[in-house]
C-alpha positions in Angstrom: -7.8 16.4 32.2 -5.0 13.9 32.1 -5.6 10.2 31.9 -4.7 9.5 35.5 -7.1 12.3 36.6 -9.9 10.7 34.6 -9.1 7.3 36.1 -9.2 8.8 39.6 -12.6 10.5 38.9 -14.1 7.2 37.6 -12.7 5.3 40.7 -14.1 7.9 43.1 -17.4 7.9 41.3 -17.5 4.1 41.6 -16.6 4.1 45.2 -19.1 6.8 46.1 -21.9 5.1 44.1 -21.3 1.7 45.5 -20.8 2.7 49.1 -22.0 6.1 50.1 -25.1 6.5 47.9 -26.4 3.0 48.7 -25.6 3.0 52.4 -26.5 6.6 53.1 -29.8 6.6 51.3 -30.7 3.0 51.7 -30.4 2.6 47.9 -33.1 5.2 47.4 -31.1 7.7 45.4 -31.1 6.6 41.7 -28.0 8.5 40.4 -25.3 7.1 38.1 -22.1 8.9 39.0 -20.0 6.9 36.5 -22.3 8.0 33.7 -21.9 11.6 34.8 -18.1 11.4 34.8 -18.1 9.7 31.4 -20.4 12.3 29.8 -18.6 15.3 31.3 -15.2 13.9 30.3 -16.4 13.2 26.8 -17.9 16.7 26.4 -14.6 18.2 27.5 -12.1 15.8 25.8 -13.9 14.4 22.7 -15.2 11.1 21.5 -12.0 9.0 21.8 -11.6 9.8 25.5 -15.3 9.3 26.0 -15.0 5.9 24.4 -12.2 4.8 26.8 -13.8 6.4 29.9 -17.1 4.7 29.1 -15.6 1.4 28.4 -13.5 1.2 31.6 -16.1 2.9 33.8 -18.9 0.6 32.6 -16.8 -2.6 32.9 -15.7 -1.8 36.4 -19.3 -0.8 37.3 -20.5 -4.2 35.9 -17.8 -6.0 37.9 -18.9 -4.3 41.1 -22.6 -4.5 40.6 -22.8 -8.3 40.0 -24.7 -8.0 36.7 -23.7 -9.3 33.3 -20.3 -8.0 32.6 -20.3 -5.8 29.5 -23.8 -4.5 29.3 -23.1 -1.3 31.2 -19.7 -1.1 29.6 -21.3 -1.1 26.1 -24.0 1.4 27.0 -21.5 3.8 28.6 -19.2 3.4 25.6 -22.0 4.3 23.2 -23.0 7.3 25.4 -19.3 8.4 25.8 -18.7 8.4 22.0 -22.0 10.1 21.4 -21.4 12.8 24.0 -17.9 13.4 22.7 -19.2 13.9 19.1 -22.0 16.2 20.4 -19.5 18.1 22.5 -17.3 18.7 19.4 -20.2 19.8 17.2 -22.4 21.9 19.6 -21.6 24.6 22.1 -22.8 23.4 25.5 -21.3 26.2 27.6 -24.1 27.2 29.9 -25.4 25.2 32.8 -28.9 24.9 31.2 -27.5 23.4 28.1 -25.5 20.8 30.0 -28.4 20.0 32.2 -30.7 19.3 29.3 -27.9 17.3 27.5 -27.1 15.1 30.6 -30.8 14.5 31.1 -31.2 13.4 27.5 -28.1 11.3 27.6 -29.3 9.6 30.8 -32.6 8.7 29.0 -30.7 7.3 26.0 -28.4 5.3 28.4 -31.4 3.8 30.2 -33.1 2.7 26.9 -29.9 1.3 25.5 -29.4 -0.6 28.7 -32.8 -2.1 28.5 -32.4 -2.7 24.7 -29.2 -4.6 25.2 -30.8 -6.8 27.8 -33.6 -7.6 25.5 -31.2 -8.4 22.6 -29.3 -10.8 24.8 -32.6 -12.6 25.5 -32.4 -12.5 29.3 -34.9 -11.0 31.6 -34.2 -7.3 31.8 -34.3 -5.5 35.0 -37.7 -3.7 35.4 -37.3 0.0 35.3 -40.5 2.0 35.7 -40.6 5.0 33.4 -40.9 7.4 36.3 -37.8 5.9 37.9 -35.9 6.5 34.7 -37.1 10.1 34.6 -36.1 10.7 38.2 -32.6 9.2 37.6 -32.2 11.3 34.5 -33.2 14.5 36.4 -30.9 13.7 39.3 -28.0 12.9 37.0 -28.5 16.3 35.4 -28.6 18.1 38.8 -25.5 16.3 40.0 -23.7 17.0 36.7 -24.2 20.7 37.3 -23.6 20.9 41.0 -20.6 18.5 41.1 -18.2 20.6 39.0 -19.4 23.8 40.6 -18.6 22.4 44.1 -15.1 21.3 42.9 -14.5 24.9 41.8 -16.0 26.5 45.0 -14.7 24.2 47.7 -11.0 25.3 47.7 -12.0 28.9 48.2 -14.4 27.9 51.0 -11.7 25.9 52.8 -9.3 28.8 52.4 -11.7 31.2 54.0 -12.4 28.8 56.8 -8.7 28.4 57.5 -8.2 32.2 57.5 -10.7 32.6 60.3 -13.4 34.2 58.2 -15.9 31.7 59.5 -19.1 33.5 60.5 -19.5 31.1 63.4 -16.0 31.9 64.7 -15.9 32.1 68.5 -13.8 35.3 68.6 -16.6 37.2 66.9 -19.1 36.5 69.6 -16.9 37.2 72.7 -17.7 40.4 74.5 -14.6 41.0 76.5 
C-alpha cells in the first residue's frame, strides 16, 4: 500500500463512518472503521506506518466527532504501533487469527480510550461493557469481510458486465 492509498482508505473510512453508518442505522451500529483501517494497515506495513496511520486517522476522527482533539489520535497511535509490532512478530495469515486479533485490539482501544479520559480528569463517555464487546465483535467481522469484498467485487462486476447475470432477461425469454 502506498501512502496515498492509505490516506484514501482513512478518508473513505471517516466519510462512511460519519455519514453512512450514522444515518443509515440511526447511530445504532457501533463500528470503528478508522480503527479497522489502522490495524489492517499496521499488520501489513509495520509499526511506523501504523503509527502515522493511527495518528492522522485518530486526529481527523477527533476533529469530525467534536470530542477532545487528541484522545482518539493517541489511542489509535498506540494501537497502530502495537498492531505493527505484533504483525511483524506473529503470523496472522488466516481469517480466524485476524478476527481474534482485531477483536482483542478493539477491546484494548476501548480501554485505552476510557483510561485517557480518566487521566485527563474529565468525565469519560459511558461505555457499557456489552457495547464494547459488540463493537469489538463487529470490528472483527468488518475487518474480515471488508478486504474479502474488495477482492471479490471486481470479478463480480466483470461477470455482471459480461452478461452472466442469472437474472438476465435473455435467459427467461421463450421465443
